[in-house]
C-alpha positions as CSV (number, residue, x, y, z in Angstrom):
1,M,24.7,-110.0,196.0
2,T,20.9,-110.4,196.2
3,T,20.6,-106.5,196.6
4,R,22.5,-106.0,193.3
5,I,21.0,-109.0,191.2
6,G,18.2,-110.1,193.0
7,E,17.4,-113.6,194.4
8,P,19.5,-116.1,192.6
9,Y,17.5,-119.0,190.8
10,A,17.8,-121.8,188.6
11,A,15.8,-123.8,186.0
12,Y,16.5,-127.5,184.8
13,V,15.4,-128.1,181.4
14,S,15.6,-131.9,179.9
15,C,14.5,-132.6,176.4
16,Q,14.9,-136.0,174.5
17,S,15.1,-133.9,171.3
18,M,17.9,-131.5,170.3
19,D,15.5,-129.9,168.0
20,A,13.0,-129.4,171.0
21,A,15.9,-128.1,173.3
22,R,17.1,-125.6,170.6
23,A,13.5,-124.3,169.9
24,F,12.8,-123.9,173.7
25,L,16.0,-122.2,174.4
26,R,15.7,-119.8,171.3
27,D,12.4,-118.7,173.0
28,V,13.6,-118.4,176.6
29,L,17.1,-117.2,176.4
30,P,16.9,-113.9,174.7
31,G,17.4,-111.0,177.2
32,L,18.2,-113.4,180.1
33,D,21.3,-112.5,182.1
34,G,22.7,-115.7,183.3
35,L,24.6,-118.8,182.8
36,V,23.7,-122.1,180.8
37,D,25.3,-125.4,182.2
38,T,25.0,-127.8,179.2
39,N,25.7,-130.7,181.6
40,H,28.5,-131.6,179.1
41,F,31.4,-129.9,180.8
42,E,30.6,-126.2,179.6
43,I,29.0,-123.5,181.5
44,L,28.4,-120.4,179.1
45,Q,26.8,-117.0,179.4
46,A,23.2,-117.2,178.1
47,S,23.9,-114.7,175.4
48,E,27.0,-116.7,174.2
49,F,25.3,-120.1,174.2
50,L,22.4,-118.5,172.2
51,A,24.8,-116.9,169.6
52,L,26.4,-120.4,169.3
53,V,22.9,-122.0,168.7
54,E,22.0,-119.4,166.2
55,R,25.5,-119.5,164.4
56,R,25.5,-123.3,164.4
57,P,22.1,-124.6,164.4
58,D,23.0,-128.3,163.8
59,R,25.6,-128.4,166.6
60,D,24.9,-130.9,169.1
61,W,26.7,-129.6,172.4
62,R,26.4,-133.0,174.0
63,R,29.1,-134.0,171.5
64,Q,30.9,-131.0,170.3
65,P,32.4,-128.4,173.0
66,S,32.2,-124.7,171.9
67,T,36.1,-124.6,172.1
68,D,36.1,-126.8,169.0
69,L,34.4,-124.3,167.0
70,E,35.9,-121.8,164.8
C-alpha cells in the first residue's frame, strides 16, 4: 500500500465555529485525495465533501447527513 499511495497520514481538525470549519476545509481540501470523517457518522471522499460544502454552504453536517440531501 505505501508503495502505491505513500505513507498514510491523518489530520484532526476541531473548530467551534462552523463558518471557520467551512473556510478552513475550502482552503485545504481542493486536490486532496482522501477521506473526511465528519465525526457525525459519515465518512466521505474529500472531493465529495467539498462539493457538498460548496453546494449547500449553510448545511451543518453535525445535524444533517448527506443522505438527507437531494
